[in-house]
C-alpha positions as CSV (number, residue, x, y, z in Angstrom):
1,X,-30.0,61.1,-39.3
2,X,-30.6,58.5,-42.0
3,X,-28.7,58.5,-45.2
4,X,-30.4,58.8,-48.6
5,X,-29.3,58.2,-52.2
6,X,-29.7,61.2,-54.5
7,X,-30.6,61.2,-58.2
8,X,-26.9,61.5,-59.1
9,X,-26.7,57.7,-58.4
10,X,-25.0,55.9,-61.3
11,X,-26.4,52.5,-60.1
12,X,-22.9,51.0,-59.6
13,X,-24.0,49.0,-56.6
14,X,-20.9,49.7,-54.5
15,X,-23.0,50.7,-51.5
16,X,-25.3,47.7,-51.2
17,X,-22.9,45.1,-49.8
18,X,-21.4,47.6,-47.4
19,X,-24.6,48.2,-45.4
20,X,-24.6,46.2,-42.1
21,X,-28.4,46.6,-41.8
22,X,-29.2,45.5,-45.4
23,X,-31.0,48.8,-45.8
24,X,-29.9,49.4,-49.4
25,X,-31.8,47.9,-52.3
26,X,-31.5,48.1,-56.1
27,X,-34.1,50.2,-57.7
28,X,-37.3,48.2,-58.3
29,X,-36.4,45.6,-55.7
30,X,-38.9,44.9,-52.9
31,X,-37.6,45.2,-49.3
32,X,-38.3,43.5,-46.0
33,X,-37.4,44.4,-42.4
34,X,-36.2,40.8,-42.0
35,X,-33.6,41.1,-44.8
36,X,-30.2,41.0,-43.1
37,X,-31.6,41.4,-39.6
38,X,-32.9,39.2,-36.8
39,X,-36.3,40.7,-37.0
40,X,-39.2,38.3,-37.2
41,X,-43.0,38.6,-37.1
42,X,-44.7,42.0,-36.5
43,X,-42.2,44.8,-36.2
44,X,-42.6,48.5,-35.6
45,X,-40.0,50.6,-37.3
46,X,-38.5,53.8,-36.1
47,X,-41.2,55.8,-38.0
48,X,-43.9,54.1,-36.1
49,X,-45.1,51.9,-39.0
50,X,-45.8,48.3,-38.0
51,X,-45.3,45.6,-40.7
52,X,-44.8,41.9,-40.9
53,X,-41.0,41.7,-41.0
54,X,-41.0,39.0,-43.7
55,X,-43.6,40.6,-46.0
56,X,-42.2,42.2,-49.1
57,X,-42.7,46.0,-49.3
58,X,-43.0,48.2,-52.3
59,X,-39.7,49.6,-53.6
60,X,-38.9,53.2,-52.5
61,X,-37.4,53.9,-55.9
62,X,-37.8,52.2,-59.3
63,X,-34.8,53.7,-61.0
64,X,-31.9,54.0,-58.6
65,X,-30.6,52.3,-55.5
66,X,-32.4,53.4,-52.4
67,X,-32.1,53.2,-48.6
68,X,-35.0,52.2,-46.4
69,X,-35.0,54.9,-43.8
70,X,-36.4,52.7,-41.0
71,X,-33.4,50.3,-41.4
72,X,-30.6,52.9,-41.8
73,X,-28.6,53.6,-38.7
74,X,-25.7,55.4,-40.3
75,X,-23.7,52.3,-39.5
76,X,-23.9,53.1,-35.7
77,X,-22.6,50.3,-33.7
78,X,-20.8,48.8,-36.6
79,X,-18.6,51.5,-38.1
80,X,-17.4,55.0,-37.3
81,X,-19.0,56.4,-40.5
82,X,-21.7,55.5,-43.0
83,X,-20.1,52.9,-45.2
84,X,-22.3,53.7,-48.2
85,X,-21.0,57.2,-48.3
86,X,-17.4,56.0,-47.8
87,X,-17.5,53.8,-50.9
88,X,-19.8,55.9,-53.2
89,X,-17.8,57.0,-56.2
90,X,-20.1,60.0,-57.0
91,X,-20.9,61.1,-53.4
92,X,-24.7,60.6,-53.8
93,X,-25.1,59.0,-50.3
94,X,-25.9,62.0,-48.2
95,X,-27.6,62.8,-44.9
96,X,-31.4,62.7,-45.2
97,X,-32.5,65.9,-43.4
98,X,-36.1,64.8,-43.6
99,X,-35.3,61.9,-41.2
100,X,-33.0,63.2,-38.4
101,X,-31.9,60.7,-35.8
102,X,-29.6,61.3,-32.8
103,X,-26.6,58.9,-32.3
104,X,-28.6,57.3,-29.5
105,X,-31.6,56.8,-31.7
106,X,-29.4,55.1,-34.3
107,X,-28.0,52.8,-31.7
108,X,-31.5,52.0,-30.5
109,X,-32.6,51.3,-34.0
110,X,-29.6,49.0,-34.5
111,X,-30.4,47.1,-31.2
112,X,-34.0,46.6,-32.3
113,X,-33.0,45.0,-35.6
114,X,-30.0,42.9,-34.4
115,X,-31.2,41.1,-31.2
């Protein structure tokens, strides 16, 4: 499943540079599918939403760092464990039970973003 950042986040930013999919953003920052990926043009995310990969999207959170669910693969294909959770000093990077993915789905998501 995807990872989420809980309200316990202290905004230290340790997680952001560790994400191989560039799925983590500072609160209030707009995100794009193209950020840190090879995605261009019209792109359909894992949730089924189709967006222009280079168009800025509204922040998921205004106050704390957040993870874009459609870009999170739990680091599948890059690392053995989610790197955000490994470096978080307050353990606020946790599985997002609202967005379950199988390991195979995570690898498929990775493949679609890193062609």
